[in-house]
Structure formats: structure tokens, C-alpha cells
mmJSON file of the N, C-alpha and C atoms, coordinates in Angstrom:
{"data_MODEL":{"atom_site":{
"group_PDB":["ATOM","ATOM","ATOM","ATOM","ATOM","ATOM","ATOM","ATOM","ATOM","ATOM","ATOM","ATOM","ATOM","ATOM","ATOM","ATOM","ATOM","ATOM","ATOM","ATOM","ATOM","ATOM","ATOM","ATOM","ATOM","ATOM","ATOM","ATOM","ATOM","ATOM","ATOM","ATOM","ATOM","ATOM","ATOM","ATOM","ATOM","ATOM","ATOM","ATOM","ATOM","ATOM","ATOM","ATOM","ATOM","ATOM","ATOM","ATOM","ATOM","ATOM","ATOM","ATOM","ATOM","ATOM","ATOM","ATOM","ATOM","ATOM","ATOM","ATOM","ATOM","ATOM","ATOM","ATOM","ATOM","ATOM","ATOM","ATOM","ATOM","ATOM","ATOM","ATOM","ATOM","ATOM","ATOM","ATOM","ATOM","ATOM","ATOM","ATOM","ATOM","ATOM","ATOM","ATOM","ATOM","ATOM","ATOM","ATOM","ATOM","ATOM","ATOM","ATOM","ATOM","ATOM","ATOM","ATOM","ATOM","ATOM","ATOM","ATOM","ATOM","ATOM","ATOM","ATOM","ATOM","ATOM","ATOM","ATOM","ATOM","ATOM","ATOM","ATOM","ATOM","ATOM","ATOM","ATOM","ATOM","ATOM","ATOM","ATOM","ATOM","ATOM","ATOM","ATOM","ATOM","ATOM","ATOM","ATOM","ATOM","ATOM","ATOM","ATOM","ATOM","ATOM","ATOM","ATOM","ATOM","ATOM","ATOM","ATOM","ATOM","ATOM","ATOM","ATOM","ATOM","ATOM","ATOM","ATOM","ATOM","ATOM","ATOM","ATOM","ATOM","ATOM","ATOM","ATOM","ATOM","ATOM","ATOM","ATOM","ATOM","ATOM","ATOM","ATOM","ATOM","ATOM","ATOM","ATOM","ATOM","ATOM","ATOM","ATOM","ATOM","ATOM","ATOM","ATOM","ATOM","ATOM","ATOM","ATOM","ATOM","ATOM","ATOM","ATOM","ATOM","ATOM","ATOM","ATOM","ATOM","ATOM","ATOM","ATOM","ATOM","ATOM","ATOM","ATOM","ATOM","ATOM","ATOM","ATOM","ATOM","ATOM","ATOM","ATOM","ATOM","ATOM","ATOM","ATOM","ATOM","ATOM","ATOM","ATOM","ATOM","ATOM","ATOM","ATOM","ATOM","ATOM","ATOM","ATOM","ATOM","ATOM"],
"id":[1,2,3,4,5,6,7,8,9,10,11,12,13,14,15,16,17,18,19,20,21,22,23,24,25,26,27,28,29,30,31,32,33,34,35,36,37,38,39,40,41,42,43,44,45,46,47,48,49,50,51,52,53,54,55,56,57,58,59,60,61,62,63,64,65,66,67,68,69,70,71,72,73,74,75,76,77,78,79,80,81,82,83,84,85,86,87,88,89,90,91,92,93,94,95,96,97,98,99,100,101,102,103,104,105,106,107,108,109,110,111,112,113,114,115,116,117,118,119,120,121,122,123,124,125,126,127,128,129,130,131,132,133,134,135,136,137,138,139,140,141,142,143,144,145,146,147,148,149,150,151,152,153,154,155,156,157,158,159,160,161,162,163,164,165,166,167,168,169,170,171,172,173,174,175,176,177,178,179,180,181,182,183,184,185,186,187,188,189,190,191,192,193,194,195,196,197,198,199,200,201,202,203,204,205,206,207,208,209,210,211,212,213,214,215,216,217,218,219,220,221,222],
"type_symbol":["N","C","C","N","C","C","N","C","C","N","C","C","N","C","C","N","C","C","N","C","C","N","C","C","N","C","C","N","C","C","N","C","C","N","C","C","N","C","C","N","C","C","N","C","C","N","C","C","N","C","C","N","C","C","N","C","C","N","C","C","N","C","C","N","C","C","N","C","C","N","C","C","N","C","C","N","C","C","N","C","C","N","C","C","N","C","C","N","C","C","N","C","C","N","C","C","N","C","C","N","C","C","N","C","C","N","C","C","N","C","C","N","C","C","N","C","C","N","C","C","N","C","C","N","C","C","N","C","C","N","C","C","N","C","C","N","C","C","N","C","C","N","C","C","N","C","C","N","C","C","N","C","C","N","C","C","N","C","C","N","C","C","N","C","C","N","C","C","N","C","C","N","C","C","N","C","C","N","C","C","N","C","C","N","C","C","N","C","C","N","C","C","N","C","C","N","C","C","N","C","C","N","C","C","N","C","C","N","C","C","N","C","C","N","C","C","N","C","C","N","C","C"],
"label_atom_id":["N","CA","C","N","CA","C","N","CA","C","N","CA","C","N","CA","C","N","CA","C","N","CA","C","N","CA","C","N","CA","C","N","CA","C","N","CA","C","N","CA","C","N","CA","C","N","CA","C","N","CA","C","N","CA","C","N","CA","C","N","CA","C","N","CA","C","N","CA","C","N","CA","C","N","CA","C","N","CA","C","N","CA","C","N","CA","C","N","CA","C","N","CA","C","N","CA","C","N","CA","C","N","CA","C","N","CA","C","N","CA","C","N","CA","C","N","CA","C","N","CA","C","N","CA","C","N","CA","C","N","CA","C","N","CA","C","N","CA","C","N","CA","C","N","CA","C","N","CA","C","N","CA","C","N","CA","C","N","CA","C","N","CA","C","N","CA","C","N","CA","C","N","CA","C","N","CA","C","N","CA","C","N","CA","C","N","CA","C","N","CA","C","N","CA","C","N","CA","C","N","CA","C","N","CA","C","N","CA","C","N","CA","C","N","CA","C","N","CA","C","N","CA","C","N","CA","C","N","CA","C","N","CA","C","N","CA","C","N","CA","C","N","CA","C","N","CA","C","N","CA","C","N","CA","C","N","CA","C"],
"label_alt_id":[null,null,null,null,null,null,null,null,null,null,null,null,null,null,null,null,null,null,null,null,null,null,null,null,null,null,null,null,null,null,null,null,null,null,null,null,null,null,null,null,null,null,null,null,null,null,null,null,null,null,null,null,null,null,null,null,null,null,null,null,null,null,null,null,null,null,null,null,null,null,null,null,null,null,null,null,null,null,null,null,null,null,null,null,null,null,null,null,null,null,null,null,null,null,null,null,null,null,null,null,null,null,null,null,null,null,null,null,null,null,null,null,null,null,null,null,null,null,null,null,null,null,null,null,null,null,null,null,null,null,null,null,null,null,null,null,null,null,null,null,null,null,null,null,null,null,null,null,null,null,null,null,null,null,null,null,null,null,null,null,null,null,null,null,null,null,null,null,null,null,null,null,null,null,null,null,null,null,null,null,null,null,null,null,null,null,null,null,null,null,null,null,null,null,null,null,null,null,null,null,null,null,null,null,null,null,null,null,null,null,null,null,null,null,null,null,null,null,null,null,null,null],
"label_comp_id":["MET","MET","MET","GLU","GLU","GLU","GLU","GLU","GLU","THR","THR","THR","SER","SER","SER","VAL","VAL","VAL","LYS","LYS","LYS","GLY","GLY","GLY","LEU","LEU","LEU","HIS","HIS","HIS","TYR","TYR","TYR","ILE","ILE","ILE","ASP","ASP","ASP","VAL","VAL","VAL","ARG","ARG","ARG","ASN","ASN","ASN","ASP","ASP","ASP","LYS","LYS","LYS","GLY","GLY","GLY","GLU","GLU","GLU","MET","MET","MET","THR","THR","THR","LYS","LYS","LYS","ALA","ALA","ALA","ALA","ALA","ALA","LEU","LEU","LEU","GLU","GLU","GLU","ILE","ILE","ILE","LYS","LYS","LYS","PHE","PHE","PHE","LYS","LYS","LYS","ARG","ARG","ARG","ILE","ILE","ILE","ALA","ALA","ALA","VAL","VAL","VAL","LEU","LEU","LEU","PRO","PRO","PRO","PRO","PRO","PRO","ILE","ILE","ILE","GLY","GLY","GLY","LYS","LYS","LYS","GLN","GLN","GLN","LYS","LYS","LYS","ARG","ARG","ARG","TYR","TYR","TYR","PRO","PRO","PRO","ALA","ALA","ALA","LEU","LEU","LEU","ASP","ASP","ASP","LEU","LEU","LEU","THR","THR","THR","ILE","ILE","ILE","ILE","ILE","ILE","MET","MET","MET","PRO","PRO","PRO","PRO","PRO","PRO","SER","SER","SER","ALA","ALA","ALA","VAL","VAL","VAL","ARG","ARG","ARG","GLN","GLN","GLN","LYS","LYS","LYS","ALA","ALA","ALA","VAL","VAL","VAL","ASN","ASN","ASN","GLN","GLN","GLN","LEU","LEU","LEU","SER","SER","SER","GLY","GLY","GLY","SER","SER","SER","SER","SER","SER","SER","SER","SER","ARG","ARG","ARG","THR","THR","THR"],
"label_asym_id":["A","A","A","A","A","A","A","A","A","A","A","A","A","A","A","A","A","A","A","A","A","A","A","A","A","A","A","A","A","A","A","A","A","A","A","A","A","A","A","A","A","A","A","A","A","A","A","A","A","A","A","A","A","A","A","A","A","A","A","A","A","A","A","A","A","A","A","A","A","A","A","A","A","A","A","A","A","A","A","A","A","A","A","A","A","A","A","A","A","A","A","A","A","A","A","A","A","A","A","A","A","A","A","A","A","A","A","A","A","A","A","A","A","A","A","A","A","A","A","A","A","A","A","A","A","A","A","A","A","A","A","A","A","A","A","A","A","A","A","A","A","A","A","A","A","A","A","A","A","A","A","A","A","A","A","A","A","A","A","A","A","A","A","A","A","A","A","A","A","A","A","A","A","A","A","A","A","A","A","A","A","A","A","A","A","A","A","A","A","A","A","A","A","A","A","A","A","A","A","A","A","A","A","A","A","A","A","A","A","A","A","A","A","A","A","A","A","A","A","A","A","A"],
"label_entity_id":["1","1","1","1","1","1","1","1","1","1","1","1","1","1","1","1","1","1","1","1","1","1","1","1","1","1","1","1","1","1","1","1","1","1","1","1","1","1","1","1","1","1","1","1","1","1","1","1","1","1","1","1","1","1","1","1","1","1","1","1","1","1","1","1","1","1","1","1","1","1","1","1","1","1","1","1","1","1","1","1","1","1","1","1","1","1","1","1","1","1","1","1","1","1","1","1","1","1","1","1","1","1","1","1","1","1","1","1","1","1","1","1","1","1","1","1","1","1","1","1","1","1","1","1","1","1","1","1","1","1","1","1","1","1","1","1","1","1","1","1","1","1","1","1","1","1","1","1","1","1","1","1","1","1","1","1","1","1","1","1","1","1","1","1","1","1","1","1","1","1","1","1","1","1","1","1","1","1","1","1","1","1","1","1","1","1","1","1","1","1","1","1","1","1","1","1","1","1","1","1","1","1","1","1","1","1","1","1","1","1","1","1","1","1","1","1","1","1","1","1","1","1"],
"label_seq_id":[1,1,1,2,2,2,3,3,3,4,4,4,5,5,5,6,6,6,7,7,7,8,8,8,9,9,9,10,10,10,11,11,11,12,12,12,13,13,13,14,14,14,15,15,15,16,16,16,17,17,17,18,18,18,19,19,19,20,20,20,21,21,21,22,22,22,23,23,23,24,24,24,25,25,25,26,26,26,27,27,27,28,28,28,29,29,29,30,30,30,31,31,31,32,32,32,33,33,33,34,34,34,35,35,35,36,36,36,37,37,37,38,38,38,39,39,39,40,40,40,41,41,41,42,42,42,43,43,43,44,44,44,45,45,45,46,46,46,47,47,47,48,48,48,49,49,49,50,50,50,51,51,51,52,52,52,53,53,53,54,54,54,55,55,55,56,56,56,57,57,57,58,58,58,59,59,59,60,60,60,61,61,61,62,62,62,63,63,63,64,64,64,65,65,65,66,66,66,67,67,67,68,68,68,69,69,69,70,70,70,71,71,71,72,72,72,73,73,73,74,74,74],
"pdbx_PDB_ins_code":[null,null,null,null,null,null,null,null,null,null,null,null,null,null,null,null,null,null,null,null,null,null,null,null,null,null,null,null,null,null,null,null,null,null,null,null,null,null,null,null,null,null,null,null,null,null,null,null,null,null,null,null,null,null,null,null,null,null,null,null,null,null,null,null,null,null,null,null,null,null,null,null,null,null,null,null,null,null,null,null,null,null,null,null,null,null,null,null,null,null,null,null,null,null,null,null,null,null,null,null,null,null,null,null,null,null,null,null,null,null,null,null,null,null,null,null,null,null,null,null,null,null,null,null,null,null,null,null,null,null,null,null,null,null,null,null,null,null,null,null,null,null,null,null,null,null,null,null,null,null,null,null,null,null,null,null,null,null,null,null,null,null,null,null,null,null,null,null,null,null,null,null,null,null,null,null,null,null,null,null,null,null,null,null,null,null,null,null,null,null,null,null,null,null,null,null,null,null,null,null,null,null,null,null,null,null,null,null,null,null,null,null,null,null,null,null,null,null,null,null,null,null],
"Cartn_x":[-28.623,-28.933,-28.182,-27.535,-26.73,-25.416,-24.963,-23.929,-24.399,-25.842,-26.463,-26.356,-25.777,-25.835,-27.381,-27.496,-28.576,-28.8,-30.166,-30.407,-31.267,-31.617,-32.443,-33.065,-33.492,-34.341,-35.716,-36.677,-37.859,-38.473,-38.901,-39.121,-40.742,-41.036,-42.291,-42.649,-44.043,-44.245,-44.761,-44.468,-44.642,-45.061,-45.822,-45.902,-45.032,-44.46,-43.46,-44.191,-43.816,-44.354,-45.444,-44.901,-45.708,-47.031,-46.966,-48.192,-47.935,-46.679,-46.268,-45.691,-46.111,-45.672,-44.167,-43.374,-41.921,-41.677,-40.665,-40.191,-39.12,-39.434,-38.322,-37.8,-36.673,-35.974,-35.945,-36.473,-36.43,-35.43,-34.394,-33.527,-34.157,-33.944,-34.573,-33.167,-33.307,-32.467,-33.36,-32.634,-33.641,-32.416,-32.8,-31.961,-32.659,-32.325,-33.004,-32.386,-32.962,-32.59,-33.427,-32.72,-33.449,-33.802,-35.068,-35.489,-35.845,-35.024,-35.308,-36.109,-37.01,-37.819,-37.007,-37.487,-36.907,-36.33,-35.22,-34.714,-35.808,-36.51,-37.594,-38.627,-38.77,-39.936,-39.463,-38.087,-37.709,-38.156,-38.759,-39.282,-40.762,-41.457,-42.717,-42.944,-42.127,-42.028,-40.901,-41.034,-39.894,-39.221,-37.838,-37.338,-38.062,-37.972,-38.669,-37.772,-37.689,-36.981,-37.797,-37.048,-37.796,-36.961,-37.744,-37.069,-37.482,-36.417,-36.479,-36.482,-37.208,-37.197,-36.992,-35.793,-35.59,-35.584,-36.556,-36.306,-35.197,-34.64,-33.482,-33.725,-32.649,-32.839,-33.706,-33.667,-34.525,-36.071,-36.432,-37.73,-38.172,-37.291,-37.778,-37.89,-37.096,-37.176,-38.599,-38.813,-39.773,-41.234,-41.261,-42.276,-42.53,-41.434,-41.355,-41.854,-41.542,-41.955,-43.541,-43.871,-45.42,-46.292,-45.834,-46.349,-46.505,-45.366,-45.337,-45.928,-46.242,-46.792,-46.018,-44.706,-43.794,-43.133,-42.289,-41.709,-40.216,-39.33,-37.962,-37.763,-38.579,-38.261,-38.521,-37.72,-37.854,-37.76],
"Cartn_y":[74.956,73.483,72.843,73.705,73.126,72.165,72.517,71.717,70.47,70.245,69.137,68.034,66.866,65.671,65.13,64.305,63.507,62.653,62.543,61.59,60.229,60.469,59.337,59.46,58.333,58.326,57.933,58.711,58.15,57.993,56.952,56.669,56.761,57.264,57.656,57.394,57.097,56.785,58.079,58.321,59.742,59.403,60.172,60.13,60.854,60.168,61.166,61.85,62.493,63.278,62.587,61.198,60.138,59.649,59.863,59.351,58.034,57.653,56.309,56.382,55.467,55.494,55.082,55.75,55.556,55.831,55.335,55.575,56.732,57.332,58.567,58.329,58.835,58.739,60.398,60.621,61.921,61.901,62.511,62.784,63.689,63.262,63.794,64.596,65.72,66.418,67.136,66.758,67.644,68.01,69.113,69.661,70.316,69.884,70.483,71.873,72.807,74.007,74.768,75.639,76.181,77.688,78.077,79.298,80.231,81.202,81.853,82.869,83.363,84.683,85.889,87.081,88.2,88.353,89.028,89.355,90.187,90.939,91.246,90.332,89.238,88.365,86.992,86.749,85.588,84.841,85.841,85.186,84.966,85.231,84.907,83.786,83.68,82.525,81.749,80.401,79.481,79.608,78.841,78.582,77.477,77.447,76.296,75.275,74.165,73.305,72.735,73.219,72.891,71.954,71.398,70.384,71.052,71.252,71.934,70.627,70.265,69.443,70.0,69.664,70.441,69.523,69.967,69.189,69.467,68.663,69.101,70.18,70.981,72.279,72.088,71.131,70.922,70.924,70.354,70.274,71.624,72.379,73.64,74.545,74.426,75.441,74.994,74.0,73.541,73.93,73.985,74.28,75.884,76.473,78.15,78.29,77.696,77.91,77.698,76.696,76.264,77.344,78.006,78.883,80.297,80.504,81.77,81.775,80.628,80.423,80.532,80.481,80.611,79.079,79.028,77.807,77.845,76.654,76.936,76.625,76.004,75.996,77.436,77.63,78.801,78.41],
"Cartn_z":[-8.116,-8.578,-9.575,-10.293,-11.408,-10.71,-9.533,-8.871,-8.265,-7.949,-7.555,-8.56,-8.121,-9.087,-9.084,-10.304,-10.526,-9.357,-8.712,-7.447,-7.876,-9.054,-9.596,-10.994,-11.381,-12.922,-12.67,-13.264,-13.288,-14.982,-15.14,-16.652,-16.738,-17.824,-18.248,-19.645,-19.945,-21.392,-21.685,-23.039,-23.762,-25.249,-26.002,-27.364,-28.139,-29.244,-30.1,-31.05,-31.982,-33.18,-34.124,-33.993,-34.938,-34.13,-32.688,-32.074,-31.417,-31.574,-30.996,-29.623,-28.826,-27.208,-27.266,-26.389,-26.266,-24.651,-24.29,-23.005,-22.777,-21.786,-21.749,-20.234,-20.025,-18.618,-18.194,-17.109,-16.741,-15.3,-15.544,-14.236,-13.334,-12.064,-10.878,-10.006,-9.781,-9.041,-7.798,-6.575,-5.437,-4.415,-3.765,-2.749,-1.442,-0.318,0.89,1.133,1.486,1.802,2.855,3.742,4.974,4.732,4.626,4.456,5.795,5.979,7.262,7.005,8.262,7.982,8.024,7.651,7.963,9.306,9.714,10.961,12.024,11.574,12.42,12.768,11.965,12.511,12.88,13.173,13.438,14.899,15.727,17.127,16.833,15.689,15.577,14.402,13.565,12.606,12.551,12.4,12.313,11.082,10.967,9.762,8.994,7.779,7.005,6.272,6.389,5.68,4.54,3.18,2.163,1.292,0.298,-0.669,-1.931,-2.771,-4.056,-5.018,-6.061,-6.868,-8.343,-9.055,-10.216,-11.368,-12.532,-13.744,-14.599,-15.56,-16.352,-17.172,-17.676,-18.234,-19.567,-20.27,-21.47,-21.072,-19.959,-19.726,-19.354,-18.404,-17.956,-19.273,-20.25,-21.27,-22.062,-22.211,-22.998,-22.283,-20.828,-20.228,-20.331,-20.121,-20.29,-21.787,-22.781,-24.001,-24.177,-23.398,-23.548,-22.828,-21.759,-21.156,-21.904,-22.447,-23.118,-24.56,-24.883,-26.391,-27.417,-27.079,-28.152,-28.37,-29.485,-29.584,-29.796,-29.406,-29.642,-31.214,-31.749,-33.251,-34.029,-34.968,-35.804,-37.378],
"occupancy":[1.0,1.0,1.0,1.0,1.0,1.0,1.0,1.0,1.0,1.0,1.0,1.0,1.0,1.0,1.0,1.0,1.0,1.0,1.0,1.0,1.0,1.0,1.0,1.0,1.0,1.0,1.0,1.0,1.0,1.0,1.0,1.0,1.0,1.0,1.0,1.0,1.0,1.0,1.0,1.0,1.0,1.0,1.0,1.0,1.0,1.0,1.0,1.0,1.0,1.0,1.0,1.0,1.0,1.0,1.0,1.0,1.0,1.0,1.0,1.0,1.0,1.0,1.0,1.0,1.0,1.0,1.0,1.0,1.0,1.0,1.0,1.0,1.0,1.0,1.0,1.0,1.0,1.0,1.0,1.0,1.0,1.0,1.0,1.0,1.0,1.0,1.0,1.0,1.0,1.0,1.0,1.0,1.0,1.0,1.0,1.0,1.0,1.0,1.0,1.0,1.0,1.0,1.0,1.0,1.0,1.0,1.0,1.0,1.0,1.0,1.0,1.0,1.0,1.0,1.0,1.0,1.0,1.0,1.0,1.0,1.0,1.0,1.0,1.0,1.0,1.0,1.0,1.0,1.0,1.0,1.0,1.0,1.0,1.0,1.0,1.0,1.0,1.0,1.0,1.0,1.0,1.0,1.0,1.0,1.0,1.0,1.0,1.0,1.0,1.0,1.0,1.0,1.0,1.0,1.0,1.0,1.0,1.0,1.0,1.0,1.0,1.0,1.0,1.0,1.0,1.0,1.0,1.0,1.0,1.0,1.0,1.0,1.0,1.0,1.0,1.0,1.0,1.0,1.0,1.0,1.0,1.0,1.0,1.0,1.0,1.0,1.0,1.0,1.0,1.0,1.0,1.0,1.0,1.0,1.0,1.0,1.0,1.0,1.0,1.0,1.0,1.0,1.0,1.0,1.0,1.0,1.0,1.0,1.0,1.0,1.0,1.0,1.0,1.0,1.0,1.0,1.0,1.0,1.0,1.0,1.0,1.0],
"B_iso_or_equiv":[0.0,0.0,0.0,0.0,0.0,0.0,0.0,0.0,0.0,0.0,0.0,0.0,0.0,0.0,0.0,0.0,0.0,0.0,0.0,0.0,0.0,0.0,0.0,0.0,0.0,0.0,0.0,0.0,0.0,0.0,0.0,0.0,0.0,0.0,0.0,0.0,0.0,0.0,0.0,0.0,0.0,0.0,0.0,0.0,0.0,0.0,0.0,0.0,0.0,0.0,0.0,0.0,0.0,0.0,0.0,0.0,0.0,0.0,0.0,0.0,0.0,0.0,0.0,0.0,0.0,0.0,0.0,0.0,0.0,0.0,0.0,0.0,0.0,0.0,0.0,0.0,0.0,0.0,0.0,0.0,0.0,0.0,0.0,0.0,0.0,0.0,0.0,0.0,0.0,0.0,0.0,0.0,0.0,0.0,0.0,0.0,0.0,0.0,0.0,0.0,0.0,0.0,0.0,0.0,0.0,0.0,0.0,0.0,0.0,0.0,0.0,0.0,0.0,0.0,0.0,0.0,0.0,0.0,0.0,0.0,0.0,0.0,0.0,0.0,0.0,0.0,0.0,0.0,0.0,0.0,0.0,0.0,0.0,0.0,0.0,0.0,0.0,0.0,0.0,0.0,0.0,0.0,0.0,0.0,0.0,0.0,0.0,0.0,0.0,0.0,0.0,0.0,0.0,0.0,0.0,0.0,0.0,0.0,0.0,0.0,0.0,0.0,0.0,0.0,0.0,0.0,0.0,0.0,0.0,0.0,0.0,0.0,0.0,0.0,0.0,0.0,0.0,0.0,0.0,0.0,0.0,0.0,0.0,0.0,0.0,0.0,0.0,0.0,0.0,0.0,0.0,0.0,0.0,0.0,0.0,0.0,0.0,0.0,0.0,0.0,0.0,0.0,0.0,0.0,0.0,0.0,0.0,0.0,0.0,0.0,0.0,0.0,0.0,0.0,0.0,0.0,0.0,0.0,0.0,0.0,0.0,0.0],
"pdbx_formal_charge":[null,null,null,null,null,null,null,null,null,null,null,null,null,null,null,null,null,null,null,null,null,null,null,null,null,null,null,null,null,null,null,null,null,null,null,null,null,null,null,null,null,null,null,null,null,null,null,null,null,null,null,null,null,null,null,null,null,null,null,null,null,null,null,null,null,null,null,null,null,null,null,null,null,null,null,null,null,null,null,null,null,null,null,null,null,null,null,null,null,null,null,null,null,null,null,null,null,null,null,null,null,null,null,null,null,null,null,null,null,null,null,null,null,null,null,null,null,null,null,null,null,null,null,null,null,null,null,null,null,null,null,null,null,null,null,null,null,null,null,null,null,null,null,null,null,null,null,null,null,null,null,null,null,null,null,null,null,null,null,null,null,null,null,null,null,null,null,null,null,null,null,null,null,null,null,null,null,null,null,null,null,null,null,null,null,null,null,null,null,null,null,null,null,null,null,null,null,null,null,null,null,null,null,null,null,null,null,null,null,null,null,null,null,null,null,null,null,null,null,null,null,null],
"auth_seq_id":[1,1,1,2,2,2,3,3,3,4,4,4,5,5,5,6,6,6,7,7,7,8,8,8,9,9,9,10,10,10,11,11,11,12,12,12,13,13,13,14,14,14,15,15,15,16,16,16,17,17,17,18,18,18,19,19,19,20,20,20,21,21,21,22,22,22,23,23,23,24,24,24,25,25,25,26,26,26,27,27,27,28,28,28,29,29,29,30,30,30,31,31,31,32,32,32,33,33,33,34,34,34,35,35,35,36,36,36,37,37,37,38,38,38,39,39,39,40,40,40,41,41,41,42,42,42,43,43,43,44,44,44,45,45,45,46,46,46,47,47,47,48,48,48,49,49,49,50,50,50,51,51,51,52,52,52,53,53,53,54,54,54,55,55,55,56,56,56,57,57,57,58,58,58,59,59,59,60,60,60,61,61,61,62,62,62,63,63,63,64,64,64,65,65,65,66,66,66,67,67,67,68,68,68,69,69,69,70,70,70,71,71,71,72,72,72,73,73,73,74,74,74],
"auth_comp_id":["MET","MET","MET","GLU","GLU","GLU","GLU","GLU","GLU","THR","THR","THR","SER","SER","SER","VAL","VAL","VAL","LYS","LYS","LYS","GLY","GLY","GLY","LEU","LEU","LEU","HIS","HIS","HIS","TYR","TYR","TYR","ILE","ILE","ILE","ASP","ASP","ASP","VAL","VAL","VAL","ARG","ARG","ARG","ASN","ASN","ASN","ASP","ASP","ASP","LYS","LYS","LYS","GLY","GLY","GLY","GLU","GLU","GLU","MET","MET","MET","THR","THR","THR","LYS","LYS","LYS","ALA","ALA","ALA","ALA","ALA","ALA","LEU","LEU","LEU","GLU","GLU","GLU","ILE","ILE","ILE","LYS","LYS","LYS","PHE","PHE","PHE","LYS","LYS","LYS","ARG","ARG","ARG","ILE","ILE","ILE","ALA","ALA","ALA","VAL","VAL","VAL","LEU","LEU","LEU","PRO","PRO","PRO","PRO","PRO","PRO","ILE","ILE","ILE","GLY","GLY","GLY","LYS","LYS","LYS","GLN","GLN","GLN","LYS","LYS","LYS","ARG","ARG","ARG","TYR","TYR","TYR","PRO","PRO","PRO","ALA","ALA","ALA","LEU","LEU","LEU","ASP","ASP","ASP","LEU","LEU","LEU","THR","THR","THR","ILE","ILE","ILE","ILE","ILE","ILE","MET","MET","MET","PRO","PRO","PRO","PRO","PRO","PRO","SER","SER","SER","ALA","ALA","ALA","VAL","VAL","VAL","ARG","ARG","ARG","GLN","GLN","GLN","LYS","LYS","LYS","ALA","ALA","ALA","VAL","VAL","VAL","ASN","ASN","ASN","GLN","GLN","GLN","LEU","LEU","LEU","SER","SER","SER","GLY","GLY","GLY","SER","SER","SER","SER","SER","SER","SER","SER","SER","ARG","ARG","ARG","THR","THR","THR"],
"auth_asym_id":["A","A","A","A","A","A","A","A","A","A","A","A","A","A","A","A","A","A","A","A","A","A","A","A","A","A","A","A","A","A","A","A","A","A","A","A","A","A","A","A","A","A","A","A","A","A","A","A","A","A","A","A","A","A","A","A","A","A","A","A","A","A","A","A","A","A","A","A","A","A","A","A","A","A","A","A","A","A","A","A","A","A","A","A","A","A","A","A","A","A","A","A","A","A","A","A","A","A","A","A","A","A","A","A","A","A","A","A","A","A","A","A","A","A","A","A","A","A","A","A","A","A","A","A","A","A","A","A","A","A","A","A","A","A","A","A","A","A","A","A","A","A","A","A","A","A","A","A","A","A","A","A","A","A","A","A","A","A","A","A","A","A","A","A","A","A","A","A","A","A","A","A","A","A","A","A","A","A","A","A","A","A","A","A","A","A","A","A","A","A","A","A","A","A","A","A","A","A","A","A","A","A","A","A","A","A","A","A","A","A","A","A","A","A","A","A","A","A","A","A","A","A"],
"auth_atom_id":["N","CA","C","N","CA","C","N","CA","C","N","CA","C","N","CA","C","N","CA","C","N","CA","C","N","CA","C","N","CA","C","N","CA","C","N","CA","C","N","CA","C","N","CA","C","N","CA","C","N","CA","C","N","CA","C","N","CA","C","N","CA","C","N","CA","C","N","CA","C","N","CA","C","N","CA","C","N","CA","C","N","CA","C","N","CA","C","N","CA","C","N","CA","C","N","CA","C","N","CA","C","N","CA","C","N","CA","C","N","CA","C","N","CA","C","N","CA","C","N","CA","C","N","CA","C","N","CA","C","N","CA","C","N","CA","C","N","CA","C","N","CA","C","N","CA","C","N","CA","C","N","CA","C","N","CA","C","N","CA","C","N","CA","C","N","CA","C","N","CA","C","N","CA","C","N","CA","C","N","CA","C","N","CA","C","N","CA","C","N","CA","C","N","CA","C","N","CA","C","N","CA","C","N","CA","C","N","CA","C","N","CA","C","N","CA","C","N","CA","C","N","CA","C","N","CA","C","N","CA","C","N","CA","C","N","CA","C","N","CA","C","N","CA","C","N","CA","C","N","CA","C","N","CA","C","N","CA","C"],
"pdbx_PDB_model_num":[1,1,1,1,1,1,1,1,1,1,1,1,1,1,1,1,1,1,1,1,1,1,1,1,1,1,1,1,1,1,1,1,1,1,1,1,1,1,1,1,1,1,1,1,1,1,1,1,1,1,1,1,1,1,1,1,1,1,1,1,1,1,1,1,1,1,1,1,1,1,1,1,1,1,1,1,1,1,1,1,1,1,1,1,1,1,1,1,1,1,1,1,1,1,1,1,1,1,1,1,1,1,1,1,1,1,1,1,1,1,1,1,1,1,1,1,1,1,1,1,1,1,1,1,1,1,1,1,1,1,1,1,1,1,1,1,1,1,1,1,1,1,1,1,1,1,1,1,1,1,1,1,1,1,1,1,1,1,1,1,1,1,1,1,1,1,1,1,1,1,1,1,1,1,1,1,1,1,1,1,1,1,1,1,1,1,1,1,1,1,1,1,1,1,1,1,1,1,1,1,1,1,1,1,1,1,1,1,1,1,1,1,1,1,1,1,1,1,1,1,1,1]
}}}
């Protein structure tokens, strides 16, 4: 997904550390992929056409930190 270019921007309202509302631009990347079933099951299951939506790396890292309970600040 790193080689995929930004497909669009989505603007959202967020609160900063001081509690003030600010606007942030979220870069949207997406890519269509085909997922094939295992070779032995191809007669019973069709291929799936999926769309992967990927947030920027800073958002991914913050989400991982929140899920693990750690912080990127030390």
C-alpha cells in the first residue's frame, strides 16, 4: 500500500490538547485486490474482489499505541 498514491482527502473536526476544535485533513488511500481461495477449494469458492482502505502511517501508529496501552511519548 505504500506505493499507492493518495486518492482523496477527508476533513474532520478534532479537539486538540487544549480542548479547542480544529480541522484535520485525513489522507485516504485505497486499493482493489483479488483474493483467491486455496487451490483445493477453487471449485467450491469464488475469488473475492476486496477494497483495502489504509489510513496514513501516523494514524496507524497512534491506533496501535492506543490498543496496546502504550504511548509514543517517553
